[in-house]
Structures are given as structure tokens and as C-alpha cells.
C-alpha positions as YAML, in Angstrom:
chain: A
units: angstrom
residues:
- id: 1
  name: GLY
  ca: [0.00, 0.00, 0.00]
- id: 2
  name: LYS
  ca: [3.01, 2.34, -0.11]
- id: 3
  name: ALA
  ca: [3.89, 2.17, -3.81]
- id: 4
  name: LEU
  ca: [2.76, 1.20, -7.28]
- id: 5
  name: VAL
  ca: [4.89, -0.81, -9.71]
- id: 6
  name: TYR
  ca: [4.44, -0.19, -13.42]
- id: 7
  name: ALA
  ca: [6.12, -0.70, -16.78]
- id: 8
  name: ARG
  ca: [6.94, 2.29, -18.98]
- id: 9
  name: ARG
  ca: [8.03, 2.21, -22.60]
- id: 10
  name: SER
  ca: [10.52, 4.90, -23.59]
- id: 11
  name: ASP
  ca: [12.96, 5.02, -26.52]
- id: 12
  name: SER
  ca: [11.86, 1.56, -27.69]
- id: 13
  name: VAL
  ca: [12.64, -0.13, -24.37]
- id: 14
  name: SER
  ca: [10.26, -0.94, -21.54]
- id: 15
  name: ARG
  ca: [11.47, -0.65, -17.95]
- id: 16
  name: LEU
  ca: [9.96, -1.32, -14.53]
- id: 17
  name: TYR
  ca: [9.40, 1.58, -12.13]
- id: 18
  name: ARG
  ca: [8.09, 2.03, -8.61]
- id: 19
  name: TYR
  ca: [5.96, 5.06, -7.79]
- id: 20
  name: GLU
  ca: [6.29, 6.01, -4.12]
- id: 21
  name: LEU
  ca: [2.88, 7.26, -2.96]
- id: 22
  name: GLY
  ca: [4.23, 9.16, 0.05]
- id: 23
  name: THR
  ca: [6.87, 11.15, -1.82]
- id: 24
  name: SER
  ca: [5.39, 11.14, -5.35]
- id: 25
  name: THR
  ca: [8.72, 9.94, -6.76]
- id: 26
  name: HIS
  ca: [9.34, 7.48, -9.57]
- id: 27
  name: VAL
  ca: [12.17, 5.00, -9.01]
- id: 28
  name: ASP
  ca: [13.70, 3.00, -11.86]
- id: 29
  name: LEU
  ca: [13.95, -0.62, -10.67]
- id: 30
  name: GLY
  ca: [16.76, -1.36, -13.13]
- id: 31
  name: VAL
  ca: [14.80, -4.01, -15.05]
- id: 32
  name: GLU
  ca: [15.13, -3.47, -18.80]
- id: 33
  name: ASP
  ca: [12.48, -5.16, -20.96]
- id: 34
  name: GLY
  ca: [10.33, -5.89, -17.90]
- id: 35
  name: GLU
  ca: [6.61, -5.86, -18.60]
- id: 36
  name: GLN
  ca: [3.27, -6.68, -16.97]
- id: 37
  name: PRO
  ca: [4.37, -6.38, -13.32]
- id: 38
  name: VAL
  ca: [2.16, -7.69, -10.55]
- id: 39
  name: THR
  ca: [2.76, -7.49, -6.80]
- id: 40
  name: ALA
  ca: [1.60, -9.83, -4.08]
- id: 41
  name: ARG
  ca: [-0.96, -8.41, -1.67]
- id: 42
  name: ASN
  ca: [0.33, -9.80, 1.62]
- id: 43
  name: VAL
  ca: [4.08, -10.30, 1.10]
- id: 44
  name: PRO
  ca: [6.82, -8.21, -0.49]
- id: 45
  name: ALA
  ca: [6.93, -10.08, -3.81]
- id: 46
  name: LEU
  ca: [6.88, -9.02, -7.45]
- id: 47
  name: ALA
  ca: [6.42, -11.03, -10.63]
- id: 48
  name: TYR
  ca: [6.88, -9.70, -14.17]
- id: 49
  name: VAL
  ca: [7.48, -10.77, -17.74]
- id: 50
  name: LEU
  ca: [11.03, -10.38, -18.98]
- id: 51
  name: ARG
  ca: [10.82, -9.96, -22.72]
- id: 52
  name: ARG
  ca: [13.91, -11.50, -24.31]
- id: 53
  name: THR
  ca: [12.62, -12.32, -27.73]
- id: 54
  name: ARG
  ca: [15.01, -13.54, -30.42]
- id: 55
  name: PHE
  ca: [14.83, -11.28, -33.41]
- id: 56
  name: GLY
  ca: [16.54, -11.63, -36.74]
- id: 57
  name: ILE
  ca: [16.42, -10.45, -40.32]
- id: 58
  name: TYR
  ca: [16.10, -13.20, -42.90]
- id: 59
  name: ARG
  ca: [16.22, -13.34, -46.68]
- id: 60
  name: PHE
  ca: [13.89, -15.63, -48.61]
- id: 61
  name: ASP
  ca: [14.15, -16.59, -52.25]
- id: 62
  name: LEU
  ca: [10.54, -16.43, -53.40]
- id: 63
  name: GLY
  ca: [11.34, -18.69, -56.37]
- id: 64
  name: LYS
  ca: [12.48, -21.58, -54.16]
- id: 65
  name: ASN
  ca: [10.67, -23.55, -51.54]
- id: 66
  name: MET
  ca: [13.40, -23.27, -48.90]
- id: 67
  name: PRO
  ca: [13.65, -21.76, -45.44]
- id: 68
  name: GLY
  ca: [15.09, -18.27, -45.20]
- id: 69
  name: GLU
  ca: [18.71, -17.50, -44.45]
- id: 70
  name: ARG
  ca: [19.62, -15.14, -41.63]
- id: 71
  name: LEU
  ca: [21.44, -12.10, -43.01]
- id: 72
  name: PHE
  ca: [23.24, -10.72, -39.96]
- id: 73
  name: ALA
  ca: [24.08, -12.33, -36.64]
- id: 74
  name: SER
  ca: [22.77, -10.31, -33.70]
- id: 75
  name: SER
  ca: [22.26, -10.58, -29.98]
- id: 76
  name: GLY
  ca: [19.90, -7.61, -30.13]
- id: 77
  name: ARG
  ca: [16.44, -6.92, -31.43]
- id: 78
  name: ASP
  ca: [16.46, -6.25, -35.17]
- id: 79
  name: ARG
  ca: [13.24, -4.65, -36.36]
- id: 80
  name: LEU
  ca: [11.56, -2.84, -39.23]
- id: 81
  name: PRO
  ca: [13.65, -3.98, -42.21]
- id: 82
  name: ALA
  ca: [13.11, -1.81, -45.27]
- id: 83
  name: ILE
  ca: [14.57, -2.98, -48.57]
- id: 84
  name: ALA
  ca: [15.46, -0.28, -51.10]
- id: 85
  name: PRO
  ca: [13.85, -0.27, -54.56]
- id: 86
  name: ASP
  ca: [17.22, -1.36, -56.01]
- id: 87
  name: GLY
  ca: [16.84, -4.63, -54.06]
- id: 88
  name: ARG
  ca: [20.39, -4.40, -52.73]
- id: 89
  name: GLN
  ca: [20.25, -2.00, -49.81]
- id: 90
  name: LEU
  ca: [18.54, -2.62, -46.50]
- id: 91
  name: VAL
  ca: [17.99, -0.39, -43.48]
- id: 92
  name: PHE
  ca: [16.58, -1.59, -40.19]
- id: 93
  name: THR
  ca: [16.41, -0.59, -36.54]
- id: 94
  name: SER
  ca: [18.27, -2.51, -33.87]
- id: 95
  name: ASP
  ca: [19.49, -2.26, -30.30]
- id: 96
  name: ARG
  ca: [22.50, -4.48, -31.10]
- id: 97
  name: SER
  ca: [24.86, -1.65, -30.08]
- id: 98
  name: GLY
  ca: [22.88, -0.36, -27.08]
- id: 99
  name: PRO
  ca: [19.99, 2.05, -27.74]
- id: 100
  name: PHE
  ca: [17.86, 1.58, -30.85]
- id: 101
  name: ALA
  ca: [19.70, 2.87, -33.89]
- id: 102
  name: LEU
  ca: [19.49, 2.77, -37.67]
- id: 103
  name: TRP
  ca: [21.63, 0.22, -39.55]
- id: 104
  name: TRP
  ca: [22.43, -0.11, -43.26]
- id: 105
  name: ALA
  ca: [23.85, -2.94, -45.35]
- id: 106
  name: ASP
  ca: [24.22, -4.25, -48.86]
- id: 107
  name: VAL
  ca: [22.28, -7.53, -48.65]
- id: 108
  name: ASP
  ca: [24.79, -9.29, -50.92]
- id: 109
  name: GLN
  ca: [27.73, -8.24, -48.71]
- id: 110
  name: PRO
  ca: [27.07, -9.07, -45.03]
- id: 111
  name: GLY
  ca: [30.37, -7.39, -44.07]
- id: 112
  name: SER
  ca: [28.98, -4.05, -45.24]
- id: 113
  name: LEU
  ca: [26.67, -3.76, -42.21]
- id: 114
  name: ARG
  ca: [27.18, -0.44, -40.45]
- id: 115
  name: LEU
  ca: [25.51, 1.87, -37.98]
- id: 116
  name: LEU
  ca: [24.08, 5.11, -39.41]
- id: 117
  name: GLU
  ca: [24.90, 7.49, -36.59]
- id: 118
  name: GLY
  ca: [23.02, 10.62, -35.68]
- id: 119
  name: VAL
  ca: [19.42, 9.46, -35.56]
- id: 120
  name: GLN
  ca: [17.48, 7.43, -32.99]
- id: 121
  name: PRO
  ca: [14.57, 5.86, -34.90]
- id: 122
  name: GLU
  ca: [11.18, 5.12, -33.40]
- id: 123
  name: SER
  ca: [10.49, 1.40, -33.32]
- id: 124
  name: ARG
  ca: [6.98, 1.55, -34.78]
- id: 125
  name: HIS
  ca: [7.45, 3.31, -38.11]
- id: 126
  name: LEU
  ca: [8.92, 1.57, -41.14]
- id: 127
  name: PRO
  ca: [11.68, 3.58, -42.87]
- id: 128
  name: ALA
  ca: [10.72, 4.64, -46.41]
- id: 129
  name: TRP
  ca: [13.19, 4.65, -49.31]
- id: 130
  name: SER
  ca: [13.26, 7.19, -52.13]
- id: 131
  name: ALA
  ca: [12.50, 5.82, -55.63]
- id: 132
  name: ASP
  ca: [16.18, 6.10, -56.62]
- id: 133
  name: SER
  ca: [17.38, 4.20, -53.49]
- id: 134
  name: SER
  ca: [19.66, 7.06, -52.44]
- id: 135
  name: ARG
  ca: [17.75, 8.36, -49.40]
- id: 136
  name: VAL
  ca: [15.53, 7.01, -46.68]
- id: 137
  name: LEU
  ca: [12.96, 8.76, -44.48]
- id: 138
  name: VAL
  ca: [12.93, 7.79, -40.82]
- id: 139
  name: VAL
  ca: [10.56, 8.78, -38.02]
- id: 140
  name: ALA
  ca: [12.89, 9.40, -35.11]
- id: 141
  name: ALA
  ca: [12.83, 10.41, -31.49]
- id: 142
  name: LYS
  ca: [15.85, 12.66, -31.98]
- id: 143
  name: ALA
  ca: [19.02, 13.26, -33.93]
- id: 144
  name: ALA
  ca: [22.09, 13.03, -31.74]
- id: 145
  name: ASN
  ca: [24.66, 14.53, -34.09]
- id: 146
  name: ALA
  ca: [23.02, 17.92, -34.47]
- id: 147
  name: GLY
  ca: [22.08, 18.45, -30.84]
- id: 148
  name: ASP
  ca: [18.47, 18.04, -31.93]
- id: 149
  name: ASP
  ca: [16.28, 16.56, -29.19]
- id: 150
  name: GLN
  ca: [13.10, 16.91, -31.20]
- id: 151
  name: GLY
  ca: [11.23, 14.05, -32.71]
- id: 152
  name: GLY
  ca: [10.31, 14.27, -36.33]
- id: 153
  name: VAL
  ca: [10.92, 12.95, -39.81]
- id: 154
  name: TYR
  ca: [14.55, 12.75, -40.87]
- id: 155
  name: GLU
  ca: [16.11, 12.19, -44.27]
- id: 156
  name: VAL
  ca: [19.15, 9.91, -44.12]
- id: 157
  name: VAL
  ca: [21.61, 9.47, -46.97]
- id: 158
  name: PRO
  ca: [23.31, 6.11, -46.27]
- id: 159
  name: ALA
  ca: [26.20, 6.73, -48.70]
- id: 160
  name: SER
  ca: [27.39, 9.81, -46.80]
- id: 161
  name: GLY
  ca: [25.71, 9.32, -43.43]
- id: 162
  name: ARG
  ca: [24.07, 12.75, -43.70]
- id: 163
  name: VAL
  ca: [21.03, 13.18, -41.41]
- id: 164
  name: THR
  ca: [18.63, 16.11, -41.96]
- id: 165
  name: ARG
  ca: [15.48, 16.89, -39.99]
- id: 166
  name: LEU
  ca: [12.71, 17.80, -42.42]
- id: 167
  name: SER
  ca: [10.68, 20.91, -41.72]
- id: 168
  name: LEU
  ca: [7.17, 19.48, -41.70]
- id: 169
  name: PRO
  ca: [4.02, 20.91, -40.09]
...
């Protein structure tokens, strides 16, 4: 009866918090990816779901009846793959390096995989490629390289790594 425990999703990660009723303070319990907490009524006990899903990006040959092949090894959560119109380039979001970030690769060259620095993408919006496969639009929480803490739509040029926040209403 002295606190509430809840899960909060922020920057693509859910965490468990305790809200102290007497002091109105929120305390991070240090549980990343914790969800659906429940406390016992008569004893100091807490149960929660720890979400450790295995994610991966796979390539399928639609002309063959074979299982897909994993493109890039990862211990993180790879999400929202977007293949360019040229069929060779791929961007996706992943927390493989810590916070969610944007990654680029040439699908025929797994060693080409690299982090596109400067933008922290939202985890619910699929990146959108330009028709000429030279640029990609990303809905992002912020752009780190420009000191921009605003969310918005960013244009990313994978070849140069340039990140530009678009001026949209």
C-alpha cells in the first residue's frame, strides 16, 4: 500500500518503475524489458514478464521452396527492415549496439553492415526509401549529431551518413 509498480516504454525499451505514494517519486527498478508487473498483496513479492525475444532479419528466395537465411548475426532486437527499390540496400532498426539505432547494409555483402549514426529511430514506423534508393525517411525520437532533441521525420543518406530533420508541419 506504499507504492505502485508499473512498466513504462521509452525510446523503444520498456522498464519497470516504482511510484512512491508518500513522496510522489518514480524510481527505476533497473529491469530493462520488464513488462506486466504484478505485486503480491500480503508479502513483499513481485512477478513480471522479462521480454527477451530472439529477433533476426532473414532473406527468402521467393522462387524456391526453402527456409530463409539469416542475413546478420545479432544478440539484439532487429526490427523494421526496409529494402530499397534497387533490391540491394537494407535499413533496419536494432538495439544491437545499445539504444535503438538505424543500420544499413548491402544484402549481398554481409560485411557491409554499419551503424548510421546521428538518428534514434522510433520502433513503430517503417523507414521509407526514395524511388532512386539514395535516401531514406525515418521517423525518429531525436538526432544526436546535431544536438536536436526533437522528434520528427529525418532524411538519411546512407552513402554519406548525412542526417537532416525535415521541416514538416
